[in-house]
N, CA, C and O of each residue as an XYZ file, in Angstrom:
464
protein
N     111.017    139.552      0.886
C     109.870    139.786      1.885
C     110.314    139.488      3.583
O     111.286    138.744      3.718
N     109.919    139.811      4.368
C     109.935    140.436      5.889
C     109.688    139.033      6.528
O     108.660    138.521      6.086
N     110.479    138.127      7.623
C     110.382    137.298      8.338
C     109.977    137.527      9.913
O     110.796    136.934     10.615
N     109.068    138.136     10.619
C     108.816    138.060     11.968
C     108.544    137.000     13.168
O     107.691    136.117     13.260
N     109.475    137.365     13.968
C     110.174    135.924     14.387
C     109.447    136.431     15.578
O     109.353    135.484     16.359
N     108.920    137.435     16.045
C     108.306    138.158     17.487
C     107.323    138.262     17.291
O     106.926    139.414     17.467
N     106.338    137.325     16.854
C     105.294    137.851     17.038
C     103.838    137.514     17.852
O     102.815    138.157     18.086
N     104.473    135.727     18.241
C     103.440    135.269     18.985
C     104.520    135.599     20.163
O     105.656    136.062     20.061
N     103.498    135.054     21.759
C     104.034    135.590     23.344
C     104.793    133.969     23.066
O     104.289    133.183     22.263
N     106.058    133.633     23.856
C     106.138    132.048     23.603
C     105.080    130.985     24.288
O     104.651    131.201     25.422
N     104.729    129.952     23.616
C     103.764    128.734     24.314
C     104.414    128.200     25.365
O     105.645    128.225     25.390
N     103.594    127.575     26.504
C     103.915    126.743     27.260
C     105.089    126.244     28.088
O     105.606    126.499     29.176
N     105.379    124.905     26.438
C     106.464    124.522     26.380
C     108.188    125.415     26.243
O     109.306    124.904     26.169
N     107.898    126.456     26.249
C     109.256    127.376     26.012
C     109.029    128.153     27.667
O     109.976    128.336     28.432
N     107.906    128.452     27.916
C     107.982    129.183     29.275
C     108.489    128.743     30.259
O     108.025    127.640     30.551
N     109.430    129.189     31.085
C     109.872    128.297     32.419
C     108.650    128.281     33.049
O     107.803    129.112     32.721
N     108.335    127.137     34.247
C     107.253    127.188     35.114
C     107.492    128.030     36.081
O     108.616    128.022     36.583
N     106.656    128.791     36.477
C     106.647    129.672     37.756
C     106.425    128.748     39.115
O     105.853    127.663     39.015
N     106.866    129.195     40.281
C     107.573    128.538     41.464
C     106.570    129.600     42.392
O     106.513    130.785     42.062
N     105.792    129.091     43.568
C     105.369    129.431     44.318
C     106.549    128.859     45.697
O     107.124    127.795     45.471
N     106.817    129.478     46.867
C     107.465    129.343     47.902
C     106.511    128.619     48.876
O     105.344    128.986     49.014
N     107.120    127.429     49.643
C     106.002    126.757     51.053
C     105.869    128.122     51.508
O     104.858    128.532     50.938
N     106.373    129.113     52.276
C     106.068    129.840     52.865
C     104.873    130.470     52.700
O     104.045    130.499     53.611
N     104.627    131.151     51.280
C     103.554    131.955     50.363
C     102.343    131.101     51.039
O     101.614    131.623     51.882
N     102.133    129.385     50.496
C     100.937    128.869     50.705
C      99.952    128.943     51.974
O     100.264    129.816     52.784
N      98.801    128.167     52.289
C      98.478    128.563     53.479
C      98.153    126.753     53.827
O      98.743    125.817     53.288
N      97.268    126.676     54.666
C      97.452    125.248     55.190
C      96.246    124.531     53.931
O      96.226    123.413     53.417
N      95.420    125.611     53.771
C      94.225    124.811     53.329
C      94.591    124.600     51.746
O      94.215    123.592     51.147
N      95.316    125.580     51.150
C      95.617    125.120     49.982
C      96.643    123.875     49.678
O      96.467    123.044     48.787
N      98.096    123.917     50.879
C      98.430    122.715     50.914
C      97.372    121.455     50.861
O      97.625    120.480     50.154
N      96.398    121.519     51.501
C      95.483    120.579     52.144
C      94.816    119.805     50.794
O      94.645    118.652     50.396
N      94.526    121.327     50.305
C      93.706    120.999     49.289
C      94.606    119.979     47.817
O      94.248    118.973     47.205
N      96.170    121.074     47.690
C      96.408    119.987     46.890
C      96.995    118.311     47.024
O      97.217    117.416     46.209
N      97.087    118.430     48.316
C      97.444    117.178     49.035
C      96.384    115.992     48.665
O      96.646    114.809     48.446
N      95.092    116.652     48.658
C      93.752    115.700     49.006
C      93.353    114.880     47.259
O      92.266    114.356     47.014
N      94.189    114.940     46.544
C      93.932    114.634     45.737
C      94.870    113.343     45.711
O      96.013    113.510     46.136
N      94.488    111.992     45.229
C      95.131    110.849     44.878
C      96.079    110.222     43.917
O      96.820    109.256     44.098
N      95.872    111.137     42.607
C      96.740    111.581     41.754
C      98.216    112.530     42.356
O      99.402    112.286     42.135
N      97.863    113.177     42.826
C      99.292    114.110     43.286
C     100.031    114.005     44.531
O     101.047    114.656     44.772
N      99.265    112.820     45.636
C      99.835    112.077     46.784
C     100.741    110.981     45.649
O     101.684    110.297     46.045
N     100.299    110.977     44.343
C     101.662    109.330     43.987
C     102.287    110.558     43.449
O     103.405    110.879     43.853
N     101.814    111.096     42.785
C     103.140    112.222     42.040
C     104.572    112.162     43.056
O     105.735    111.838     42.817
N     103.710    112.748     44.565
C     104.313    113.258     45.355
C     105.192    111.863     45.612
O     106.237    111.860     44.962
N     104.992    110.785     46.355
C     105.566    109.736     46.796
C     106.599    109.431     45.591
O     107.810    109.606     45.723
N     106.055    109.001     44.510
C     107.258    108.721     43.107
C     108.673    110.084     42.968
O     109.701    109.833     42.340
N     108.467    111.320     43.599
C     109.350    112.232     43.862
C     110.333    111.934     44.791
O     111.550    112.109     44.727
N     109.407    111.299     45.956
C     110.421    111.277     47.508
C     111.291    110.600     47.322
O     112.441    110.855     47.678
N     110.772    109.134     46.457
C     111.298    107.837     46.326
C     112.794    108.381     45.221
O     113.646    107.540     45.505
N     113.283    109.140     44.398
C     113.986    109.576     43.645
C     114.809    110.858     43.915
O     114.382    111.963     44.248
N     115.885    110.524     43.730
C     117.008    111.671     43.488
C     116.827    112.731     43.187
O     116.783    112.639     41.960
N     116.606    114.252     43.553
C     116.078    115.374     42.896
C     116.748    115.413     41.336
O     117.880    115.001     41.083
N     115.626    116.113     40.149
C     116.377    116.359     39.487
C     116.187    115.432     37.989
O     116.284    115.778     36.812
N     115.825    113.899     38.738
C     116.338    112.456     37.714
C     114.930    112.200     37.306
O     114.688    111.199     36.633
N     113.746    113.218     37.741
C     112.637    112.536     37.037
C     111.856    113.369     36.314
O     111.096    114.059     36.994
N     111.810    113.517     35.121
C     111.219    114.099     34.068
C     109.473    113.867     34.212
O     109.266    112.728     34.629
N     108.692    114.334     34.071
C     107.364    114.765     33.324
C     106.761    113.234     32.850
O     105.990    112.373     33.274
N     107.903    113.572     31.340
C     107.492    112.041     30.788
C     107.496    110.440     31.956
O     106.845    109.432     31.682
N     108.263    110.569     33.048
C     108.300    109.560     33.751
C     106.680    108.917     34.459
O     106.569    107.716     34.703
N     105.538    109.889     34.718
C     104.899    109.696     34.991
C     103.393    109.139     34.404
O     102.249    109.191     34.857
N     104.003    108.572     33.141
C     103.145    107.883     32.464
C     102.374    107.330     32.662
O     101.457    107.283     31.842
N     102.303    106.491     34.044
C     101.499    105.083     33.884
C     100.314    105.860     34.946
O      99.633    105.237     35.760
N     100.269    106.995     34.776
C      98.957    107.646     36.010
C      97.936    107.841     35.081
O      98.130    108.459     34.034
N      96.953    107.397     35.366
C      95.317    107.344     34.702
C      95.113    108.855     34.288
O      94.514    109.562     35.098
N      95.438    109.273     33.410
C      94.923    110.890     33.805
C      95.819    111.043     31.824
O      96.710    110.331     31.362
N      95.275    111.925     31.327
C      95.564    113.266     30.818
C      96.962    113.709     30.843
O      97.536    113.967     31.901
N      97.694    113.827     29.326
C      98.783    114.719     29.783
C      98.329    116.319     30.094
O      98.924    117.156     30.773
N      97.386    116.408     29.542
C      97.195    117.878     30.175
C      96.734    118.056     31.840
O      97.055    119.033     32.516
N      96.125    117.196     32.213
C      95.189    116.951     33.422
C      97.030    116.384     34.321
O      96.541    115.788     35.281
N      98.196    116.283     34.475
C      99.027    115.668     34.532
C      99.697    117.369     34.942
O     100.223    117.782     35.976
N      99.337    118.177     33.392
C     100.480    119.620     33.713
C      99.870    120.122     34.857
O     100.469    120.654     35.792
N      98.516    119.922     34.758
C      97.523    120.734     35.665
C      98.367    120.176     37.337
O      98.974    120.855     38.166
N      98.064    118.730     37.307
C      98.670    118.319     38.633
C      99.728    118.995     39.341
O      99.763    119.434     40.490
N     101.001    118.982     37.964
C     102.297    119.926     38.159
C     101.663    120.695     39.184
O     101.472    120.323     40.341
N     101.193    122.342     38.425
C     100.748    123.445     37.952
C     100.094    123.007     40.111
O     100.727    123.453     41.067
N      98.882    122.168     40.260
C      99.309    122.519     41.564
C     100.292    122.423     43.395
O     100.468    122.941     44.498
N     100.593    121.419     42.547
C     102.024    120.942     42.758
C     103.274    122.536     43.829
O     103.584    122.940     44.949
N     103.485    122.789     42.288
C     104.247    123.676     42.154
C     104.008    125.114     43.045
O     104.896    125.831     43.505
N     102.364    125.333     43.156
C     101.554    126.720     43.528
C     101.673    126.808     45.461
O     101.613    127.821     46.157
N     101.886    125.092     45.984
C     101.503    125.077     46.809
C     103.436    125.357     47.694
O     103.858    125.711     48.794
N     103.909    125.010     46.626
C     105.807    124.999     47.196
C     106.086    123.847     47.764
O     106.768    123.624     48.764
N     105.132    122.639     46.594
C     105.983    121.400     47.340
C     106.878    120.426     45.916
O     107.396    119.309     45.897
N     106.707    121.549     44.822
C     107.529    121.049     43.676
C     107.675    122.084     42.872
O     106.979    123.041     42.530
N     109.207    121.503     42.544
C     110.380    122.624     41.546
C     110.358    122.240     40.090
O     110.550    121.031     39.962
N     110.244    122.669     39.323
C     110.445    122.167     37.535
C     111.632    122.843     37.140
O     111.892    124.026     37.365
N     112.358    121.987     36.517
C     113.100    123.565     35.575
C     113.263    122.076     34.186
O     113.232    120.846     34.147
N     113.488    123.593     32.986
C     113.685    122.876     32.079
C     115.106    122.254     31.651
O     116.125    122.810     32.061
N     115.181    121.304     30.973
C     116.564    120.652     30.830
C     116.505    120.162     29.004
O     116.060    119.051     28.717
N     116.878    120.889     28.168
C     116.809    120.643     26.637
C     115.048    120.406     26.205
O     114.482    121.475     25.979
N     114.187    119.184     26.077
C     113.748    118.848     25.493
C     112.739    118.640     26.967
O     111.543    118.870     27.146
N     113.583    118.219     27.694
C     112.656    117.632     29.726
C     112.559    118.712     30.098
O     113.424    119.581     29.992
N     111.244    118.851     30.707
C     111.076    118.802     32.658
C     111.481    117.946     33.182
O     111.267    116.754     32.967
N     112.399    118.629     34.274
C     112.735    117.740     35.092
C     112.094    118.242     36.822
O     111.892    119.451     36.939
N     111.848    117.511     37.860
C     110.865    117.549     38.781
C     112.295    117.251     40.712
O     113.210    116.477     40.993
N     111.739    118.160     41.263
C     112.628    118.152     42.403
C     111.537    118.560     43.368
O     111.026    119.679     43.323
N     110.946    116.979     44.856
C     109.888    117.684     45.999
C     111.127    118.189     46.510
O     112.250    117.688     46.556
N     110.471    119.776     47.049
C     110.791    120.277     48.172
C     110.822    119.879     49.463
O     110.565    120.782     50.259
N     111.027    118.940     49.872
C     110.825    118.090     50.826
C     111.006    118.719     52.291
O     110.161    118.786     53.183
N     112.643    119.262     52.297
C     112.646    120.027     53.372
C     112.094    121.688     53.427
O     111.764    122.183     54.504
N     112.060    122.179     52.618
C     110.896    123.740     52.443
C     109.832    123.619     53.054
O     109.452    124.279     54.021
N     109.157    122.538     52.371
C     107.610    122.051     52.499
C     107.190    121.534     54.100
O     106.063    121.600     54.591
N     108.503    120.975     54.794
C     108.257    120.449     56.076
C     108.725    120.987     56.684
O     109.059    120.527     57.776
N     109.055    122.449     56.266
C     109.408    123.495     57.563
C     108.191    124.325     57.534
O     107.767    124.608     58.655
N     107.520    124.787     56.531
C     106.292    125.376     56.889
C     105.235    124.621     57.207
O     104.330    125.302     57.690
N     104.941    123.227     57.108
C     103.804    122.218     57.547
C     104.367    120.995     57.681
O     104.205    119.983     56.998
N     105.282    121.261     58.966
C     105.863    119.893     59.917
C     104.786    118.791     60.220
O     103.748    118.774     60.882
N     105.523    117.807     59.396
C     104.347    116.461     59.882
C     103.922    116.076     58.552
O     104.196    114.982     58.057
N     103.190    117.062     57.926
C     101.977    117.070     56.733
C     103.034    115.935     55.214
O     102.357    115.141     54.561
N     104.046    116.018     55.010
C     104.414    115.352     54.326
C     104.827    114.016     54.679
O     104.620    113.011     53.998
N     105.230    114.051     55.427
C     105.388    112.598     55.957
C     104.152    111.694     56.395
O     104.399    110.499     56.554
N     102.707    112.180     56.630
C     101.524    111.551     56.029
C     101.594    111.343     55.340
O     101.320    110.143     55.365
N     101.932    111.746     53.888
C     101.933    111.317     52.851
C     102.280    110.785     52.108
O     101.735    110.291     51.120
N     103.522    110.796     52.553
C     104.345    109.642     51.984
C     104.615    108.331     53.225
O     105.506    107.497     53.065
N     103.978    108.331     54.064
C     103.345    107.049     54.952
C     102.536    106.604     54.544
O     102.653    105.378     54.557
N     100.898    107.238     53.774
C      99.991    106.278     53.359
C     100.220    105.173     53.141
O     101.373    104.899     52.806
N      98.983    103.848     53.268
C      99.032    103.202     52.149
C      98.369    103.720     51.355
O      97.449    104.537     51.381
N      99.151    102.933     50.270
C      98.801    103.045     48.913
C      97.373    101.982     48.307
O      97.019    102.036     47.130
């Protein structure tokens, strides 16, 4: 009996995340991304941690479903604010603060200084 190993395309969990450079993002897209309170909480949490130390599972305390959290990560990647990489079974996150600050001076600082 033959076994077909490459019949299905890779699933979202096996495909690496796509990233956008902050240079490609518009101001409107950046404002839309940061307009959501859950995404601002994600950004603040990442800003307080060293790069690549927060896996996606570290955000379990947020009041959203896992699929919704994945959507929020995708939106943040889409404006160049978040970078993710797979390391074993975990997906680690890095806030692209210097790159984003260069593109949108002061915007990230406003989010980080916002009263919670």
